[in-house]
PyMOL Python script that loads the backbone (N, CA, C, O; Angstrom):
from pymol import cmd

cmd.read_pdbstr("""\
ATOM      1  N   MET A   1     112.854  18.150  34.785  1.00  0.00           N
ATOM      2  CA  MET A   1     113.973  17.674  34.032  1.00  0.00           C
ATOM      3  C   MET A   1     114.766  18.838  33.438  1.00  0.00           C
ATOM      4  O   MET A   1     115.986  18.747  33.308  1.00  0.00           O
ATOM      5  N   ILE A   2     114.110  19.895  33.087  1.00  0.00           N
ATOM      6  CA  ILE A   2     114.783  21.046  32.507  1.00  0.00           C
ATOM      7  C   ILE A   2     115.806  21.607  33.494  1.00  0.00           C
ATOM      8  O   ILE A   2     116.842  22.129  33.083  1.00  0.00           O
ATOM      9  N   ALA A   3     115.522  21.503  34.782  1.00  0.00           N
ATOM     10  CA  ALA A   3     116.428  22.050  35.792  1.00  0.00           C
ATOM     11  C   ALA A   3     117.791  21.362  35.803  1.00  0.00           C
ATOM     12  O   ALA A   3     118.745  21.906  36.358  1.00  0.00           O
ATOM     13  N   HIS A   4     117.899  20.188  35.206  1.00  0.00           N
ATOM     14  CA  HIS A   4     119.212  19.531  35.123  1.00  0.00           C
ATOM     15  C   HIS A   4     120.185  20.370  34.305  1.00  0.00           C
ATOM     16  O   HIS A   4     121.384  20.370  34.583  1.00  0.00           O
ATOM     17  N   VAL A   5     119.696  21.070  33.320  1.00  0.00           N
ATOM     18  CA  VAL A   5     120.579  21.848  32.440  1.00  0.00           C
ATOM     19  C   VAL A   5     120.307  23.345  32.506  1.00  0.00           C
ATOM     20  O   VAL A   5     121.067  24.133  31.945  1.00  0.00           O
ATOM     21  N   ALA A   6     119.248  23.743  33.174  1.00  0.00           N
ATOM     22  CA  ALA A   6     118.916  25.164  33.267  1.00  0.00           C
ATOM     23  C   ALA A   6     118.523  25.514  34.701  1.00  0.00           C
ATOM     24  O   ALA A   6     117.503  26.163  34.930  1.00  0.00           O
ATOM     25  N   SER A   7     119.334  25.085  35.659  1.00  0.00           N
ATOM     26  CA  SER A   7     118.981  25.296  37.071  1.00  0.00           C
ATOM     27  C   SER A   7     118.907  26.772  37.423  1.00  0.00           C
ATOM     28  O   SER A   7     118.003  27.187  38.149  1.00  0.00           O
ATOM     29  N   GLY A   8     119.840  27.571  36.923  1.00  0.00           N
ATOM     30  CA  GLY A   8     119.815  28.997  37.224  1.00  0.00           C
ATOM     31  C   GLY A   8     118.549  29.682  36.715  1.00  0.00           C
ATOM     32  O   GLY A   8     117.858  30.348  37.486  1.00  0.00           O
ATOM     33  N   PRO A   9     118.235  29.526  35.421  1.00  0.00           N
ATOM     34  CA  PRO A   9     117.001  30.134  34.922  1.00  0.00           C
ATOM     35  C   PRO A   9     115.733  29.600  35.605  1.00  0.00           C
ATOM     36  O   PRO A   9     114.784  30.355  35.814  1.00  0.00           O
ATOM     37  N   MET A  10     115.713  28.328  35.947  1.00  0.00           N
ATOM     38  CA  MET A  10     114.530  27.782  36.619  1.00  0.00           C
ATOM     39  C   MET A  10     114.382  28.373  38.015  1.00  0.00           C
ATOM     40  O   MET A  10     113.264  28.636  38.459  1.00  0.00           O
ATOM     41  N   LYS A  11     115.495  28.583  38.712  1.00  0.00           N
ATOM     42  CA  LYS A  11     115.436  29.220  40.032  1.00  0.00           C
ATOM     43  C   LYS A  11     114.944  30.659  39.893  1.00  0.00           C
ATOM     44  O   LYS A  11     114.104  31.111  40.670  1.00  0.00           O
ATOM     45  N   ARG A  12     115.476  31.382  38.891  1.00  0.00           N
ATOM     46  CA  ARG A  12     115.024  32.760  38.675  1.00  0.00           C
ATOM     47  C   ARG A  12     113.528  32.801  38.363  1.00  0.00           C
ATOM     48  O   ARG A  12     112.813  33.685  38.837  1.00  0.00           O
ATOM     49  N   LEU A  13     113.061  31.841  37.563  1.00  0.00           N
ATOM     50  CA  LEU A  13     111.640  31.784  37.225  1.00  0.00           C
ATOM     51  C   LEU A  13     110.813  31.622  38.503  1.00  0.00           C
ATOM     52  O   LEU A  13     109.828  32.334  38.699  1.00  0.00           O
ATOM     53  N   ALA A  14     111.207  30.696  39.364  1.00  0.00           N
ATOM     54  CA  ALA A  14     110.475  30.480  40.621  1.00  0.00           C
ATOM     55  C   ALA A  14     110.557  31.706  41.521  1.00  0.00           C
ATOM     56  O   ALA A  14     109.563  32.092  42.136  1.00  0.00           O
ATOM     57  N   ASP A  15     111.737  32.323  41.602  1.00  0.00           N
ATOM     58  CA  ASP A  15     111.893  33.517  42.436  1.00  0.00           C
ATOM     59  C   ASP A  15     111.024  34.662  41.932  1.00  0.00           C
ATOM     60  O   ASP A  15     110.381  35.355  42.720  1.00  0.00           O
ATOM     61  N   GLU A  16     111.007  34.859  40.611  1.00  0.00           N
ATOM     62  CA  GLU A  16     110.182  35.925  40.043  1.00  0.00           C
ATOM     63  C   GLU A  16     108.704  35.668  40.303  1.00  0.00           C
ATOM     64  O   GLU A  16     107.958  36.583  40.652  1.00  0.00           O
ATOM     65  N   PHE A  17     108.292  34.427  40.132  1.00  0.00           N
ATOM     66  CA  PHE A  17     106.892  34.078  40.393  1.00  0.00           C
ATOM     67  C   PHE A  17     106.550  34.321  41.855  1.00  0.00           C
ATOM     68  O   PHE A  17     105.530  34.936  42.164  1.00  0.00           O
ATOM     69  N   ASP A  18     107.414  33.832  42.765  1.00  0.00           N
ATOM     70  CA  ASP A  18     107.166  33.994  44.204  1.00  0.00           C
ATOM     71  C   ASP A  18     107.135  35.460  44.612  1.00  0.00           C
ATOM     72  O   ASP A  18     106.414  35.832  45.538  1.00  0.00           O
ATOM     73  N   ALA A  19     107.919  36.302  43.920  1.00  0.00           N
ATOM     74  CA  ALA A  19     107.956  37.728  44.232  1.00  0.00           C
ATOM     75  C   ALA A  19     106.790  38.488  43.592  1.00  0.00           C
ATOM     76  O   ALA A  19     106.651  39.694  43.793  1.00  0.00           O
ATOM     77  N   GLY A  20     105.969  37.795  42.835  1.00  0.00           N
ATOM     78  CA  GLY A  20     104.823  38.433  42.202  1.00  0.00           C
ATOM     79  C   GLY A  20     105.127  39.047  40.848  1.00  0.00           C
ATOM     80  O   GLY A  20     104.283  39.733  40.273  1.00  0.00           O
ATOM     81  N   ASP A  21     106.332  38.805  40.332  1.00  0.00           N
ATOM     82  CA  ASP A  21     106.701  39.326  39.009  1.00  0.00           C
ATOM     83  C   ASP A  21     106.256  38.319  37.947  1.00  0.00           C
ATOM     84  O   ASP A  21     107.064  37.595  37.366  1.00  0.00           O
ATOM     85  N   LEU A  22     104.957  38.301  37.718  1.00  0.00           N
ATOM     86  CA  LEU A  22     104.408  37.315  36.792  1.00  0.00           C
ATOM     87  C   LEU A  22     104.851  37.568  35.361  1.00  0.00           C
ATOM     88  O   LEU A  22     105.045  36.618  34.602  1.00  0.00           O
ATOM     89  N   ASP A  23     105.015  38.829  34.976  1.00  0.00           N
ATOM     90  CA  ASP A  23     105.486  39.127  33.624  1.00  0.00           C
ATOM     91  C   ASP A  23     106.909  38.616  33.424  1.00  0.00           C
ATOM     92  O   ASP A  23     107.218  38.029  32.387  1.00  0.00           O
ATOM     93  N   GLY A  24     107.779  38.836  34.416  1.00  0.00           N
ATOM     94  CA  GLY A  24     109.144  38.343  34.327  1.00  0.00           C
ATOM     95  C   GLY A  24     109.193  36.827  34.274  1.00  0.00           C
ATOM     96  O   GLY A  24     109.942  36.257  33.481  1.00  0.00           O
ATOM     97  N   ALA A  25     108.398  36.169  35.112  1.00  0.00           N
ATOM     98  CA  ALA A  25     108.350  34.708  35.116  1.00  0.00           C
ATOM     99  C   ALA A  25     107.823  34.186  33.785  1.00  0.00           C
ATOM    100  O   ALA A  25     108.333  33.200  33.252  1.00  0.00           O
ATOM    101  N   ARG A  26     106.815  34.843  33.259  1.00  0.00           N
ATOM    102  CA  ARG A  26     106.231  34.436  31.973  1.00  0.00           C
ATOM    103  C   ARG A  26     107.249  34.596  30.839  1.00  0.00           C
ATOM    104  O   ARG A  26     107.363  33.729  29.973  1.00  0.00           O
ATOM    105  N   ASP A  27     107.985  35.709  30.851  1.00  0.00           N
ATOM    106  CA  ASP A  27     109.002  35.938  29.821  1.00  0.00           C
ATOM    107  C   ASP A  27     110.097  34.880  29.879  1.00  0.00           C
ATOM    108  O   ASP A  27     110.533  34.368  28.848  1.00  0.00           O
ATOM    109  N   LEU A  28     110.535  34.559  31.084  1.00  0.00           N
ATOM    110  CA  LEU A  28     111.573  33.539  31.234  1.00  0.00           C
ATOM    111  C   LEU A  28     111.057  32.168  30.810  1.00  0.00           C
ATOM    112  O   LEU A  28     111.779  31.403  30.170  1.00  0.00           O
ATOM    113  N   ALA A  29     109.818  31.854  31.162  1.00  0.00           N
ATOM    114  CA  ALA A  29     109.228  30.579  30.742  1.00  0.00           C
ATOM    115  C   ALA A  29     109.157  30.496  29.220  1.00  0.00           C
ATOM    116  O   ALA A  29     109.412  29.441  28.639  1.00  0.00           O
ATOM    117  N   ALA A  30     108.812  31.600  28.581  1.00  0.00           N
ATOM    118  CA  ALA A  30     108.749  31.616  27.117  1.00  0.00           C
ATOM    119  C   ALA A  30     110.137  31.420  26.513  1.00  0.00           C
ATOM    120  O   ALA A  30     110.284  30.749  25.491  1.00  0.00           O
ATOM    121  N   ARG A  31     111.148  32.002  27.142  1.00  0.00           N
ATOM    122  CA  ARG A  31     112.513  31.833  26.644  1.00  0.00           C
ATOM    123  C   ARG A  31     112.986  30.386  26.772  1.00  0.00           C
ATOM    124  O   ARG A  31     113.738  29.900  25.928  1.00  0.00           O
ATOM    125  N   LEU A  32     112.546  29.700  27.825  1.00  0.00           N
ATOM    126  CA  LEU A  32     112.950  28.309  28.055  1.00  0.00           C
ATOM    127  C   LEU A  32     112.111  27.310  27.267  1.00  0.00           C
ATOM    128  O   LEU A  32     112.470  26.135  27.182  1.00  0.00           O
ATOM    129  N   ASP A  33     111.007  27.754  26.694  1.00  0.00           N
ATOM    130  CA  ASP A  33     110.093  26.840  26.002  1.00  0.00           C
ATOM    131  C   ASP A  33     110.760  26.005  24.896  1.00  0.00           C
ATOM    132  O   ASP A  33     110.443  24.821  24.784  1.00  0.00           O
ATOM    133  N   PRO A  34     111.662  26.557  24.079  1.00  0.00           N
ATOM    134  CA  PRO A  34     112.291  25.701  23.060  1.00  0.00           C
ATOM    135  C   PRO A  34     113.037  24.516  23.671  1.00  0.00           C
ATOM    136  O   PRO A  34     113.062  23.425  23.101  1.00  0.00           O
ATOM    137  N   LEU A  35     113.640  24.741  24.829  1.00  0.00           N
ATOM    138  CA  LEU A  35     114.333  23.644  25.508  1.00  0.00           C
ATOM    139  C   LEU A  35     113.326  22.622  26.036  1.00  0.00           C
ATOM    140  O   LEU A  35     113.541  21.416  25.912  1.00  0.00           O
ATOM    141  N   VAL A  36     112.249  23.093  26.613  1.00  0.00           N
ATOM    142  CA  VAL A  36     111.193  22.195  27.107  1.00  0.00           C
ATOM    143  C   VAL A  36     110.676  21.330  25.962  1.00  0.00           C
ATOM    144  O   VAL A  36     110.543  20.115  26.107  1.00  0.00           O
ATOM    145  N   GLN A  37     110.385  21.955  24.830  1.00  0.00           N
ATOM    146  CA  GLN A  37     109.864  21.209  23.688  1.00  0.00           C
ATOM    147  C   GLN A  37     110.879  20.203  23.165  1.00  0.00           C
ATOM    148  O   GLN A  37     110.521  19.076  22.824  1.00  0.00           O
ATOM    149  N   ALA A  38     112.143  20.605  23.100  1.00  0.00           N
ATOM    150  CA  ALA A  38     113.178  19.701  22.585  1.00  0.00           C
ATOM    151  C   ALA A  38     113.364  18.493  23.485  1.00  0.00           C
ATOM    152  O   ALA A  38     113.502  17.374  22.993  1.00  0.00           O
ATOM    153  N   LEU A  39     113.371  18.700  24.794  1.00  0.00           N
ATOM    154  CA  LEU A  39     113.661  17.599  25.704  1.00  0.00           C
ATOM    155  C   LEU A  39     112.454  16.728  26.005  1.00  0.00           C
ATOM    156  O   LEU A  39     112.617  15.546  26.304  1.00  0.00           O
ATOM    157  N   ASN A  40     111.264  17.269  25.935  1.00  0.00           N
ATOM    158  CA  ASN A  40     110.078  16.482  26.260  1.00  0.00           C
ATOM    159  C   ASN A  40     109.505  15.742  25.065  1.00  0.00           C
ATOM    160  O   ASN A  40     108.676  14.849  25.239  1.00  0.00           O
ATOM    161  N   GLY A  41     109.923  16.088  23.862  1.00  0.00           N
ATOM    162  CA  GLY A  41     109.323  15.490  22.683  1.00  0.00           C
ATOM    163  C   GLY A  41     110.041  14.273  22.138  1.00  0.00           C
ATOM    164  O   GLY A  41     109.552  13.640  21.202  1.00  0.00           O
ATOM    165  N   GLN A  42     111.185  13.931  22.699  1.00  0.00           N
ATOM    166  CA  GLN A  42     111.990  12.831  22.166  1.00  0.00           C
ATOM    167  C   GLN A  42     112.333  11.838  23.259  1.00  0.00           C
ATOM    168  O   GLN A  42     112.944  12.205  24.262  1.00  0.00           O
ATOM    169  N   GLY A  43     111.956  10.613  23.079  1.00  0.00           N
ATOM    170  CA  GLY A  43     112.420   9.552  23.966  1.00  0.00           C
ATOM    171  C   GLY A  43     112.119   9.776  25.431  1.00  0.00           C
ATOM    172  O   GLY A  43     111.250  10.566  25.799  1.00  0.00           O
ATOM    173  N   GLN A  44     112.846   9.075  26.237  1.00  0.00           N
ATOM    174  CA  GLN A  44     112.699   9.155  27.683  1.00  0.00           C
ATOM    175  C   GLN A  44     113.318  10.447  28.195  1.00  0.00           C
ATOM    176  O   GLN A  44     114.333  10.899  27.666  1.00  0.00           O
ATOM    177  N   GLN A  45     112.727  11.036  29.203  1.00  0.00           N
ATOM    178  CA  GLN A  45     113.248  12.302  29.718  1.00  0.00           C
ATOM    179  C   GLN A  45     114.657  12.148  30.282  1.00  0.00           C
ATOM    180  O   GLN A  45     115.475  13.055  30.125  1.00  0.00           O
ATOM    181  N   ALA A  46     114.963  11.033  30.931  1.00  0.00           N
ATOM    182  CA  ALA A  46     116.313  10.840  31.460  1.00  0.00           C
ATOM    183  C   ALA A  46     117.340  10.789  30.334  1.00  0.00           C
ATOM    184  O   ALA A  46     118.454  11.294  30.480  1.00  0.00           O
ATOM    185  N   VAL A  47     116.970  10.187  29.227  1.00  0.00           N
ATOM    186  CA  VAL A  47     117.861  10.113  28.066  1.00  0.00           C
ATOM    187  C   VAL A  47     118.098  11.517  27.514  1.00  0.00           C
ATOM    188  O   VAL A  47     119.229  11.875  27.186  1.00  0.00           O
ATOM    189  N   MET A  48     117.039  12.305  27.413  1.00  0.00           N
ATOM    190  CA  MET A  48     117.172  13.652  26.873  1.00  0.00           C
ATOM    191  C   MET A  48     117.898  14.578  27.840  1.00  0.00           C
ATOM    192  O   MET A  48     118.566  15.516  27.405  1.00  0.00           O
ATOM    193  N   ALA A  49     117.781  14.336  29.134  1.00  0.00           N
ATOM    194  CA  ALA A  49     118.565  15.120  30.099  1.00  0.00           C
ATOM    195  C   ALA A  49     120.048  14.868  29.874  1.00  0.00           C
ATOM    196  O   ALA A  49     120.851  15.801  29.899  1.00  0.00           O
ATOM    197  N   LYS A  50     120.413  13.610  29.653  1.00  0.00           N
ATOM    198  CA  LYS A  50     121.816  13.287  29.348  1.00  0.00           C
ATOM    199  C   LYS A  50     122.237  13.935  28.034  1.00  0.00           C
ATOM    200  O   LYS A  50     123.361  14.426  27.921  1.00  0.00           O
ATOM    201  N   ALA A  51     121.355  13.943  27.045  1.00  0.00           N
ATOM    202  CA  ALA A  51     121.670  14.570  25.762  1.00  0.00           C
ATOM    203  C   ALA A  51     121.948  16.056  25.957  1.00  0.00           C
ATOM    204  O   ALA A  51     122.892  16.594  25.380  1.00  0.00           O
ATOM    205  N   ALA A  52     121.132  16.717  26.766  1.00  0.00           N
ATOM    206  CA  ALA A  52     121.314  18.144  27.006  1.00  0.00           C
ATOM    207  C   ALA A  52     122.599  18.416  27.782  1.00  0.00           C
ATOM    208  O   ALA A  52     123.307  19.379  27.488  1.00  0.00           O
ATOM    209  N   LEU A  53     122.901  17.589  28.756  1.00  0.00           N
ATOM    210  CA  LEU A  53     124.141  17.763  29.511  1.00  0.00           C
ATOM    211  C   LEU A  53     125.363  17.555  28.626  1.00  0.00           C
ATOM    212  O   LEU A  53     126.377  18.234  28.792  1.00  0.00           O
ATOM    213  N   LYS A  54     125.270  16.617  27.687  1.00  0.00           N
ATOM    214  CA  LYS A  54     126.367  16.428  26.738  1.00  0.00           C
ATOM    215  C   LYS A  54     126.472  17.640  25.809  1.00  0.00           C
ATOM    216  O   LYS A  54     127.573  18.119  25.537  1.00  0.00           O
ATOM    217  N   ALA A  55     125.345  18.130  25.328  1.00  0.00           N
ATOM    218  CA  ALA A  55     125.348  19.294  24.440  1.00  0.00           C
ATOM    219  C   ALA A  55     125.935  20.517  25.132  1.00  0.00           C
ATOM    220  O   ALA A  55     126.564  21.357  24.490  1.00  0.00           O
ATOM    221  N   ALA A  56     125.729  20.614  26.436  1.00  0.00           N
ATOM    222  CA  ALA A  56     126.247  21.751  27.203  1.00  0.00           C
ATOM    223  C   ALA A  56     127.712  21.567  27.587  1.00  0.00           C
ATOM    224  O   ALA A  56     128.325  22.467  28.160  1.00  0.00           O
ATOM    225  N   GLY A  57     128.271  20.398  27.269  1.00  0.00           N
ATOM    226  CA  GLY A  57     129.663  20.139  27.607  1.00  0.00           C
ATOM    227  C   GLY A  57     129.876  19.717  29.048  1.00  0.00           C
ATOM    228  O   GLY A  57     131.002  19.763  29.542  1.00  0.00           O
ATOM    229  N   ARG A  58     128.829  19.309  29.726  1.00  0.00           N
ATOM    230  CA  ARG A  58     128.935  18.898  31.129  1.00  0.00           C
ATOM    231  C   ARG A  58     129.158  17.398  31.304  1.00  0.00           C
ATOM    232  O   ARG A  58     129.546  16.950  32.383  1.00  0.00           O
ATOM    233  N   LEU A  59     128.916  16.623  30.254  1.00  0.00           N
ATOM    234  CA  LEU A  59     129.145  15.178  30.290  1.00  0.00           C
ATOM    235  C   LEU A  59     129.984  14.775  29.095  1.00  0.00           C
ATOM    236  O   LEU A  59     129.770  15.253  27.981  1.00  0.00           O
ATOM    237  N   ASP A  60     130.941  13.891  29.334  1.00  0.00           N
ATOM    238  CA  ASP A  60     131.717  13.352  28.220  1.00  0.00           C
ATOM    239  C   ASP A  60     131.052  12.122  27.629  1.00  0.00           C
ATOM    240  O   ASP A  60     131.121  11.893  26.421  1.00  0.00           O
ATOM    241  N   GLN A  61     130.409  11.330  28.476  1.00  0.00           N
ATOM    242  CA  GLN A  61     129.758  10.115  28.002  1.00  0.00           C
ATOM    243  C   GLN A  61     128.330  10.095  28.530  1.00  0.00           C
ATOM    244  O   GLN A  61     128.020  10.720  29.544  1.00  0.00           O
ATOM    245  N   THR A  62     127.467   9.368  27.828  1.00  0.00           N
ATOM    246  CA  THR A  62     126.046   9.372  28.179  1.00  0.00           C
ATOM    247  C   THR A  62     125.484   7.969  28.360  1.00  0.00           C
ATOM    248  O   THR A  62     124.282   7.756  28.196  1.00  0.00           O
ATOM    249  N   ALA A  63     126.342   7.012  28.697  1.00  0.00           N
ATOM    250  CA  ALA A  63     125.878   5.634  28.906  1.00  0.00           C
ATOM    251  C   ALA A  63     124.871   5.594  30.047  1.00  0.00           C
ATOM    252  O   ALA A  63     124.958   6.361  31.006  1.00  0.00           O
ATOM    253  N   MET A  64     123.921   4.687  29.919  1.00  0.00           N
ATOM    254  CA  MET A  64     122.888   4.525  30.937  1.00  0.00           C
ATOM    255  C   MET A  64     122.733   3.046  31.250  1.00  0.00           C
ATOM    256  O   MET A  64     123.202   2.183  30.508  1.00  0.00           O
ATOM    257  N   ARG A  65     122.068   2.773  32.363  1.00  0.00           N
ATOM    258  CA  ARG A  65     121.737   1.393  32.706  1.00  0.00           C
ATOM    259  C   ARG A  65     120.608   0.909  31.808  1.00  0.00           C
ATOM    260  O   ARG A  65     119.734   1.684  31.419  1.00  0.00           O
ATOM    261  N   LEU A  66     120.634  -0.366  31.485  1.00  0.00           N
ATOM    262  CA  LEU A  66     119.525  -0.969  30.747  1.00  0.00           C
ATOM    263  C   LEU A  66     118.285  -0.948  31.622  1.00  0.00           C
ATOM    264  O   LEU A  66     118.412  -1.092  32.838  1.00  0.00           O
ATOM    265  N   PRO A  67     117.126  -0.782  31.083  1.00  0.00           N
ATOM    266  CA  PRO A  67     116.767  -0.901  29.682  1.00  0.00           C
ATOM    267  C   PRO A  67     116.965   0.388  28.888  1.00  0.00           C
ATOM    268  O   PRO A  67     116.748   0.400  27.677  1.00  0.00           O
ATOM    269  N   ASN A  68     117.372   1.469  29.547  1.00  0.00           N
ATOM    270  CA  ASN A  68     117.596   2.717  28.811  1.00  0.00           C
ATOM    271  C   ASN A  68     118.897   2.655  28.027  1.00  0.00           C
ATOM    272  O   ASN A  68     119.866   2.023  28.447  1.00  0.00           O
ATOM    273  N   LEU A  69     118.897   3.309  26.906  1.00  0.00           N
ATOM    274  CA  LEU A  69     120.106   3.497  26.118  1.00  0.00           C
ATOM    275  C   LEU A  69     120.401   4.984  26.114  1.00  0.00           C
ATOM    276  O   LEU A  69     119.482   5.804  26.118  1.00  0.00           O
ATOM    277  N   GLY A  70     121.656   5.328  26.106  1.00  0.00           N
ATOM    278  CA  GLY A  70     122.019   6.732  26.051  1.00  0.00           C
ATOM    279  C   GLY A  70     121.506   7.375  24.778  1.00  0.00           C
ATOM    280  O   GLY A  70     121.113   6.673  23.846  1.00  0.00           O
ATOM    281  N   PRO A  71     121.504   8.705  24.723  1.00  0.00           N
ATOM    282  CA  PRO A  71     120.996   9.403  23.549  1.00  0.00           C
ATOM    283  C   PRO A  71     121.862   9.164  22.327  1.00  0.00           C
ATOM    284  O   PRO A  71     123.075   8.978  22.432  1.00  0.00           O
ATOM    285  N   ASP A  72     121.222   9.171  21.169  1.00  0.00           N
ATOM    286  CA  ASP A  72     121.986   9.064  19.925  1.00  0.00           C
ATOM    287  C   ASP A  72     122.360  10.472  19.462  1.00  0.00           C
ATOM    288  O   ASP A  72     121.990  11.457  20.100  1.00  0.00           O
ATOM    289  N   GLU A  73     123.080  10.561  18.370  1.00  0.00           N
ATOM    290  CA  GLU A  73     123.563  11.857  17.873  1.00  0.00           C
ATOM    291  C   GLU A  73     122.412  12.808  17.539  1.00  0.00           C
ATOM    292  O   GLU A  73     122.516  14.013  17.769  1.00  0.00           O
ATOM    293  N   ASP A  74     121.322  12.271  17.000  1.00  0.00           N
ATOM    294  CA  ASP A  74     120.172  13.122  16.667  1.00  0.00           C
ATOM    295  C   ASP A  74     119.547  13.723  17.923  1.00  0.00           C
ATOM    296  O   ASP A  74     119.141  14.885  17.923  1.00  0.00           O
ATOM    297  N   GLN A  75     119.471  12.934  18.990  1.00  0.00           N
ATOM    298  CA  GLN A  75     118.904  13.439  20.238  1.00  0.00           C
ATOM    299  C   GLN A  75     119.808  14.502  20.857  1.00  0.00           C
ATOM    300  O   GLN A  75     119.313  15.495  21.389  1.00  0.00           O
ATOM    301  N   VAL A  76     121.122  14.310  20.798  1.00  0.00           N
ATOM    302  CA  VAL A  76     122.047  15.321  21.304  1.00  0.00           C
ATOM    303  C   VAL A  76     121.921  16.599  20.474  1.00  0.00           C
ATOM    304  O   VAL A  76     121.934  17.701  21.024  1.00  0.00           O
ATOM    305  N   ALA A  77     121.801  16.455  19.160  1.00  0.00           N
ATOM    306  CA  ALA A  77     121.648  17.621  18.288  1.00  0.00           C
ATOM    307  C   ALA A  77     120.352  18.368  18.596  1.00  0.00           C
ATOM    308  O   ALA A  77     120.339  19.599  18.608  1.00  0.00           O
ATOM    309  N   LEU A  78     119.267  17.643  18.846  1.00  0.00           N
ATOM    310  CA  LEU A  78     117.996  18.267  19.184  1.00  0.00           C
ATOM    311  C   LEU A  78     118.098  19.016  20.510  1.00  0.00           C
ATOM    312  O   LEU A  78     117.598  20.133  20.639  1.00  0.00           O
ATOM    313  N   ALA A  79     118.745  18.398  21.490  1.00  0.00           N
ATOM    314  CA  ALA A  79     118.939  19.056  22.777  1.00  0.00           C
ATOM    315  C   ALA A  79     119.780  20.320  22.600  1.00  0.00           C
ATOM    316  O   ALA A  79     119.483  21.357  23.194  1.00  0.00           O
ATOM    317  N   CYS A  80     120.815  20.230  21.792  1.00  0.00           N
ATOM    318  CA  CYS A  80     121.681  21.375  21.517  1.00  0.00           C
ATOM    319  C   CYS A  80     120.882  22.509  20.872  1.00  0.00           C
ATOM    320  O   CYS A  80     121.034  23.672  21.246  1.00  0.00           O
ATOM    321  N   LYS A  81     120.041  22.172  19.913  1.00  0.00           N
ATOM    322  CA  LYS A  81     119.209  23.172  19.247  1.00  0.00           C
ATOM    323  C   LYS A  81     118.283  23.865  20.242  1.00  0.00           C
ATOM    324  O   LYS A  81     118.135  25.087  20.209  1.00  0.00           O
ATOM    325  N   GLY A  82     117.660  23.089  21.128  1.00  0.00           N
ATOM    326  CA  GLY A  82     116.768  23.664  22.128  1.00  0.00           C
ATOM    327  C   GLY A  82     117.507  24.554  23.106  1.00  0.00           C
ATOM    328  O   GLY A  82     117.001  25.606  23.497  1.00  0.00           O
ATOM    329  N   MET A  83     118.707  24.139  23.504  1.00  0.00           N
ATOM    330  CA  MET A  83     119.493  24.943  24.429  1.00  0.00           C
ATOM    331  C   MET A  83     119.960  26.247  23.787  1.00  0.00           C
ATOM    332  O   MET A  83     119.975  27.294  24.435  1.00  0.00           O
ATOM    333  N   LYS A  84     120.337  26.180  22.519  1.00  0.00           N
ATOM    334  CA  LYS A  84     120.740  27.396  21.806  1.00  0.00           C
ATOM    335  C   LYS A  84     119.557  28.343  21.673  1.00  0.00           C
ATOM    336  O   LYS A  84     119.698  29.547  21.886  1.00  0.00           O
ATOM    337  N   ALA A  85     118.392  27.808  21.323  1.00  0.00           N
ATOM    338  CA  ALA A  85     117.201  28.644  21.162  1.00  0.00           C
ATOM    339  C   ALA A  85     116.796  29.305  22.485  1.00  0.00           C
ATOM    340  O   ALA A  85     116.233  30.400  22.494  1.00  0.00           O
ATOM    341  N   ALA A  86     117.090  28.624  23.603  1.00  0.00           N
ATOM    342  CA  ALA A  86     116.769  29.165  24.914  1.00  0.00           C
ATOM    343  C   ALA A  86     117.865  30.097  25.433  1.00  0.00           C
ATOM    344  O   ALA A  86     117.729  30.682  26.508  1.00  0.00           O
ATOM    345  N   GLY A  87     118.953  30.233  24.665  1.00  0.00           N
ATOM    346  CA  GLY A  87     120.046  31.116  25.058  1.00  0.00           C
ATOM    347  C   GLY A  87     120.939  30.557  26.150  1.00  0.00           C
ATOM    348  O   GLY A  87     121.596  31.308  26.871  1.00  0.00           O
ATOM    349  N   LEU A  88     120.961  29.233  26.270  1.00  0.00           N
ATOM    350  CA  LEU A  88     121.758  28.614  27.340  1.00  0.00           C
ATOM    351  C   LEU A  88     123.153  28.208  26.884  1.00  0.00           C
ATOM    352  O   LEU A  88     124.053  28.042  27.708  1.00  0.00           O
ATOM    353  N   ILE A  89     123.335  28.048  25.586  1.00  0.00           N
ATOM    354  CA  ILE A  89     124.676  27.769  25.051  1.00  0.00           C
ATOM    355  C   ILE A  89     124.851  28.566  23.772  1.00  0.00           C
ATOM    356  O   ILE A  89     125.904  28.494  23.139  1.00  0.00           O
TER     357      ILE A  89
END
""", "prot")
cmd.dss("prot")
cmd.show_as("cartoon", "prot")
cmd.util.cbc("prot")
cmd.orient("prot")
């Protein structure tokens, strides 16, 4: 789910790991951890992915099909905080 909003860093993490640069992959994983914690700790992952995309300015609206409801303002704020801590916005 993190790759929805951090596709570039996730690709770099996989590339570094595949190339045997475990320290680089570990450092990048640690940098992304605040985002992982923010998005995995609240509600449904699909809802939090929408919250993160809105926080990044990639979505104007976050409506979802029932039974899911789009993220509320607190969830968007949490996603924004995680993305800022990870250096993505």
